[in-house]
C-alpha positions as CSV (number, residue, x, y, z in Angstrom):
1,X,-12.4,-11.7,-64.9
2,X,-12.4,-8.3,-63.3
3,X,-14.5,-9.6,-60.4
4,X,-12.1,-12.5,-59.8
5,X,-9.1,-10.1,-59.8
6,X,-10.9,-7.8,-57.3
7,X,-11.5,-10.7,-55.0
8,X,-7.9,-11.8,-55.1
9,X,-6.7,-8.2,-54.3
10,X,-9.2,-7.9,-51.4
11,X,-8.0,-11.2,-49.9
12,X,-4.4,-10.1,-50.1
13,X,-5.0,-6.6,-48.6
14,X,-7.4,-7.4,-45.8
15,X,-4.9,-9.4,-43.6
16,X,-2.6,-6.4,-43.5
17,X,-5.3,-4.4,-41.7
18,X,-6.7,-7.2,-39.5
19,X,-5.9,-6.9,-35.7
20,X,-3.1,-9.1,-34.4
21,X,-5.4,-10.6,-31.8
22,X,-9.0,-10.4,-30.8
23,X,-9.5,-7.7,-28.2
24,X,-10.8,-9.0,-24.8
25,X,-14.2,-7.7,-23.6
26,X,-14.5,-6.2,-20.1
27,X,-16.5,-9.3,-19.1
28,X,-13.6,-11.6,-20.2
29,X,-11.0,-9.5,-18.4
30,X,-13.0,-9.4,-15.2
31,X,-13.5,-13.2,-15.3
32,X,-9.8,-13.6,-15.9
33,X,-8.6,-11.4,-13.0
34,X,-11.3,-11.7,-10.3
35,X,-9.8,-14.7,-8.6
36,X,-6.6,-12.8,-7.9
37,X,-8.5,-10.0,-6.0
38,X,-9.0,-10.4,-2.2
39,X,-10.8,-8.6,0.6
40,X,-8.6,-7.4,3.5
41,X,-10.3,-7.1,6.9
42,X,-8.1,-5.4,9.5
43,X,-8.4,-4.9,13.3
44,X,-6.2,-2.4,15.1
45,X,-6.0,0.2,17.8
46,X,-5.9,4.0,17.7
47,X,-5.3,6.8,20.1
48,X,-8.1,9.4,20.7
49,X,-8.9,12.1,23.2
50,X,-10.6,9.4,25.4
51,X,-7.5,7.1,25.3
52,X,-6.8,3.9,23.3
53,X,-9.7,2.7,21.1
54,X,-10.2,-0.3,18.9
55,X,-11.5,-0.4,15.3
56,X,-12.2,-2.6,12.3
57,X,-11.8,-1.6,8.6
58,X,-12.1,-3.2,5.2
59,X,-9.9,-2.8,2.1
60,X,-8.8,-4.8,-1.0
61,X,-5.7,-6.4,-2.2
62,X,-4.1,-8.6,-5.0
63,X,-2.4,-11.9,-4.7
64,X,1.1,-11.4,-6.4
65,X,2.8,-14.8,-5.7
66,X,2.3,-18.5,-5.3
67,X,3.8,-18.2,-1.8
68,X,0.9,-16.0,-0.7
69,X,2.2,-12.4,-1.0
70,X,-0.7,-9.9,-1.1
71,X,-0.1,-6.3,-2.1
72,X,-2.4,-3.7,-0.7
73,X,-2.4,-0.1,0.6
74,X,-0.4,1.0,3.7
75,X,-3.3,2.7,5.2
76,X,-5.2,-0.7,5.1
77,X,-2.6,-3.1,6.5
78,X,0.0,-0.9,8.3
79,X,0.2,-1.1,12.1
80,X,-2.8,-3.4,12.5
81,X,-3.0,-6.0,15.2
82,X,-4.8,-8.5,12.9
83,X,-5.3,-8.9,9.1
84,X,-7.6,-11.4,7.5
85,X,-7.7,-12.0,3.8
86,X,-10.8,-13.4,2.0
87,X,-10.8,-14.9,-1.5
88,X,-13.6,-14.9,-4.1
89,X,-15.3,-18.0,-2.6
90,X,-15.5,-16.3,0.9
91,X,-12.7,-18.4,2.4
92,X,-10.7,-16.5,5.0
93,X,-7.1,-16.8,5.9
94,X,-5.0,-14.9,8.4
95,X,-2.1,-12.7,7.1
96,X,0.9,-11.0,8.7
97,X,2.5,-7.8,7.6
98,X,5.8,-8.3,5.8
99,X,6.7,-4.7,4.7
100,X,5.2,-1.4,4.2
101,X,5.9,2.1,3.0
102,X,3.5,4.8,4.3
103,X,5.4,7.4,2.2
104,X,4.1,5.6,-0.9
105,X,0.9,4.0,0.6
106,X,1.9,0.4,-0.2
107,X,2.1,-2.7,2.0
108,X,2.9,-6.4,1.5
109,X,1.0,-9.1,3.5
110,X,1.9,-12.8,3.8
111,X,-1.0,-15.3,3.8
112,X,-0.8,-18.3,6.0
113,X,-2.3,-20.4,3.2
114,X,-3.2,-19.8,-0.4
115,X,-6.6,-21.4,-1.0
116,X,-7.5,-23.5,-4.1
117,X,-9.9,-20.7,-5.4
118,X,-7.2,-18.0,-5.4
119,X,-5.1,-17.1,-8.5
120,X,-1.9,-15.2,-8.8
121,X,-2.3,-11.9,-10.7
122,X,-0.2,-11.1,-13.7
123,X,2.1,-8.2,-13.1
124,X,2.4,-5.6,-15.9
125,X,4.9,-2.7,-16.6
126,X,3.4,0.6,-15.4
127,X,6.1,2.5,-17.3
128,X,4.3,1.6,-20.5
129,X,0.9,3.1,-19.3
130,X,-0.2,6.2,-21.2
131,X,-2.9,8.9,-20.5
132,X,-6.1,7.9,-22.3
133,X,-5.7,4.1,-21.8
134,X,-8.7,2.2,-20.4
135,X,-8.3,0.5,-17.1
136,X,-10.3,-1.7,-14.7
137,X,-10.4,-1.6,-10.8
138,X,-11.7,-4.6,-8.9
139,X,-12.2,-4.3,-5.1
140,X,-14.7,-4.1,-2.2
141,X,-16.2,-0.5,-2.2
142,X,-18.2,-0.1,1.0
143,X,-17.6,-3.8,1.6
144,X,-19.3,-5.0,-1.6
145,X,-16.7,-7.5,-2.5
146,X,-15.4,-8.1,-6.1
147,X,-17.1,-5.0,-7.6
148,X,-15.7,-3.8,-10.9
149,X,-15.3,-0.2,-12.1
150,X,-13.8,1.0,-15.4
151,X,-12.3,4.3,-16.5
152,X,-9.3,5.8,-18.1
153,X,-5.9,7.0,-17.1
154,X,-6.1,10.8,-16.9
155,X,-2.7,11.9,-15.7
156,X,0.7,10.6,-14.4
157,X,2.2,12.2,-11.3
158,X,5.9,11.7,-10.5
159,X,7.0,11.2,-6.9
160,X,6.7,14.2,-4.5
161,X,4.3,16.1,-6.7
162,X,0.7,15.3,-5.6
163,X,0.5,14.3,-1.9
164,X,2.9,15.8,0.6
165,X,2.6,12.9,3.1
166,X,3.3,10.3,0.4
167,X,6.4,11.8,-1.4
168,X,7.9,8.4,-2.6
169,X,4.9,7.2,-4.7
170,X,4.5,7.6,-8.4
171,X,0.8,8.1,-9.0
172,X,-1.5,7.5,-11.9
173,X,-4.7,9.5,-11.9
174,X,-7.9,7.8,-13.1
175,X,-11.6,8.3,-13.8
176,X,-12.4,4.8,-12.6
177,X,-14.7,4.9,-9.6
178,X,-12.9,4.5,-6.3
179,X,-14.7,4.5,-3.0
180,X,-14.0,3.4,0.6
181,X,-13.0,-0.2,0.6
182,X,-11.4,0.0,-2.9
183,X,-8.1,1.0,-1.1
184,X,-5.3,-1.5,-1.8
185,X,-7.1,-3.2,-4.7
186,X,-5.3,-3.8,-8.0
187,X,-5.9,-1.8,-11.2
188,X,-5.6,-3.8,-14.4
189,X,-4.9,-2.9,-18.0
190,X,-6.8,-4.3,-20.8
191,X,-4.5,-7.3,-21.0
192,X,-5.5,-8.2,-17.4
193,X,-2.2,-7.2,-15.9
194,X,-1.8,-5.3,-12.6
195,X,-0.4,-1.8,-13.4
196,X,-1.1,-0.1,-10.1
197,X,-2.5,-0.3,-6.5
198,X,-5.4,1.8,-5.5
199,X,-4.6,4.5,-2.9
200,X,-7.3,7.1,-2.5
201,X,-9.5,9.7,-4.2
202,X,-10.0,13.5,-3.9
203,X,-13.6,14.3,-3.0
204,X,-15.6,17.2,-1.7
205,X,-18.7,15.1,-1.3
206,X,-17.1,12.1,0.3
207,X,-17.9,9.8,-2.7
208,X,-16.1,9.3,-6.0
209,X,-15.8,12.3,-8.2
210,X,-13.5,11.0,-10.9
211,X,-10.3,12.0,-9.1
212,X,-8.8,8.7,-8.1
213,X,-5.1,8.0,-7.5
214,X,-3.3,4.7,-7.7
215,X,0.4,3.9,-7.0
216,X,2.2,2.5,-10.0
217,X,3.1,-1.2,-9.7
218,X,6.8,-0.5,-10.6
219,X,7.3,1.9,-7.7
220,X,5.4,-0.3,-5.3
221,X,7.6,-3.3,-6.2
222,X,10.7,-1.2,-5.8
223,X,9.7,0.1,-2.4
224,X,8.5,-3.1,-0.8
225,X,11.2,-5.5,0.4
226,X,10.1,-9.1,0.3
227,X,10.7,-9.7,4.0
228,X,9.7,-8.5,7.4
229,X,10.8,-5.0,8.4
230,X,9.9,-3.5,11.8
231,X,8.7,0.0,10.6
232,X,5.6,-1.4,9.1
233,X,4.3,-2.3,12.5
234,X,4.2,1.2,13.8
235,X,2.3,4.4,13.1
236,X,3.2,7.8,14.3
237,X,4.4,11.3,13.4
238,X,7.8,12.6,12.3
239,X,8.7,15.4,14.7
240,X,10.7,18.3,13.1
241,X,11.4,22.0,13.8
242,X,9.2,23.8,16.4
243,X,7.3,20.6,17.2
244,X,10.5,18.7,18.0
245,X,11.7,21.5,20.2
246,X,8.4,21.9,22.0
247,X,8.5,18.2,23.0
248,X,12.1,18.4,24.1
249,X,13.4,16.0,21.5
250,X,17.3,16.0,22.0
251,X,18.0,15.9,18.3
252,X,17.0,17.8,15.2
253,X,14.0,15.4,14.7
254,X,12.6,12.1,15.8
255,X,9.6,9.7,15.1
256,X,6.9,9.9,17.7
257,X,5.2,6.4,18.0
258,X,1.4,6.4,18.1
259,X,0.6,2.7,17.9
260,X,2.6,-0.6,17.7
261,X,1.0,-3.7,16.2
262,X,0.8,-6.6,18.6
263,X,3.0,-9.7,18.1
264,X,5.3,-7.8,15.6
265,X,9.1,-7.3,15.8
266,X,8.6,-3.8,17.1
267,X,6.1,-5.0,19.7
268,X,8.4,-7.8,20.9
269,X,11.5,-5.5,21.2
270,X,9.5,-3.3,23.6
271,X,8.6,-0.2,21.6
272,X,5.7,1.7,23.2
273,X,2.9,3.7,21.6
274,X,0.9,6.7,22.9
275,X,-2.0,6.8,25.3
276,X,-3.6,10.2,24.8
277,X,-4.2,13.0,22.2
278,X,-3.4,16.6,22.6
279,X,-3.7,19.5,20.1
280,X,-0.6,21.5,19.4
281,X,-0.7,24.4,17.0
282,X,-4.0,23.0,15.6
283,X,-2.4,19.6,14.9
284,X,-3.5,16.5,16.9
285,X,-0.5,14.7,18.4
286,X,-0.5,11.3,20.3
287,X,1.6,11.6,23.4
288,X,2.9,9.0,25.9
289,X,4.8,6.9,23.3
290,X,8.5,6.5,22.5
291,X,10.3,8.9,20.2
292,X,12.7,7.0,17.9
293,X,15.9,9.0,17.6
294,X,18.0,6.6,15.5
295,X,18.3,3.1,14.3
296,X,21.8,1.5,13.9
297,X,23.3,4.9,14.0
298,X,21.0,6.4,11.3
299,X,19.3,9.5,12.8
300,X,15.5,9.7,12.1
301,X,15.3,13.2,10.6
302,X,13.3,12.8,7.4
303,X,11.3,10.4,5.3
304,X,14.5,9.8,3.4
305,X,16.3,8.7,6.6
306,X,13.4,6.4,7.4
307,X,13.7,4.9,4.0
308,X,17.4,4.3,4.5
309,X,16.6,2.5,7.8
310,X,14.1,0.3,6.0
311,X,16.7,-0.6,3.4
312,X,19.4,-1.1,6.0
313,X,17.2,-3.6,8.0
314,X,16.0,-5.4,4.8
315,X,19.6,-6.0,3.6
316,X,21.4,-8.4,6.1
317,X,20.3,-12.0,6.6
318,X,17.6,-12.9,9.3
319,X,19.0,-12.9,12.8
320,X,21.3,-9.9,12.4
321,X,21.2,-7.7,15.5
322,X,20.3,-4.0,15.4
323,X,19.9,-1.2,18.0
324,X,17.4,1.5,18.3
325,X,17.8,4.7,20.4
326,X,14.5,6.1,21.8
327,X,13.4,8.9,24.1
328,X,11.1,7.5,26.8
329,X,9.7,9.7,29.6
330,X,12.6,12.2,29.3
331,X,15.3,9.5,29.2
332,X,17.2,8.1,26.2
333,X,17.3,4.3,26.3
334,X,18.5,1.6,23.9
335,X,16.3,-1.2,22.5
336,X,17.7,-4.2,20.7
337,X,16.4,-6.8,18.3
338,X,17.3,-8.9,15.3
339,X,16.2,-8.8,11.7
340,X,13.6,-11.3,10.5
């Protein structure tokens, strides 16, 4: 009788301590998310001491919508003449840049076609991520497509606390291995949801040393308008203080254009990039390009003002005209275009 009673009690108690659902293994999570990860191959131009040069690079990304939106890092897709996206089966599709925010290192690409093998990633809530949680990164380190690494969240960094040139991004720090080619790839939680976009690592050796940084998915979605904006097609330098005065900028500041991606809104409106590099005060500066002074009356004086311009141009319907004041060869001229 005592044995029967003990068995009944055990049967009643055990369900209370049983897990709500069976935990997924790393293998199961990888199989679930891998088809949403893509390889981004970009071609662009740069300005060096010898003039204009061409280059190719590789990064990663994640498919975030049925319509073909791919989220990646700004330093992968920003200002490139050509972007090609490859799915897990090796199929390649051209992609155009929709929007970007270099101050948060995130970009949004638009695929010409979503292939049958591609799958849309599930988006998570990065606000719920806590230090100590296990995470997975899938990308193309050194071009080795669809490679997985696993680690833990080791810290959370609010905007404007970790990288001066990316003040708008909220970062998660991770021990997951990140190398060249992982940039732009998605980071997943153990539910297989995207919680961040890979940005970079800090390394003295050039390889991964357990100091990886990813942009939280919530801040990336907040900063990326779901339509074309012209600033994503250009690369350059914000001129302020002594540097602005030295280059005779007729304003407190301006944005010196280094390169303009071919076929984009900025390219079609006639914005010009630089053609040579000089060293000023130990800093390499590309000269010969336009200096953007203002857009629709908003002066370009800080990263905050550039963000205001991005928001202004993303707000009105496509076809709305806007004006840009630029300094070119010592003269202030006005360029015009329409939103897309």
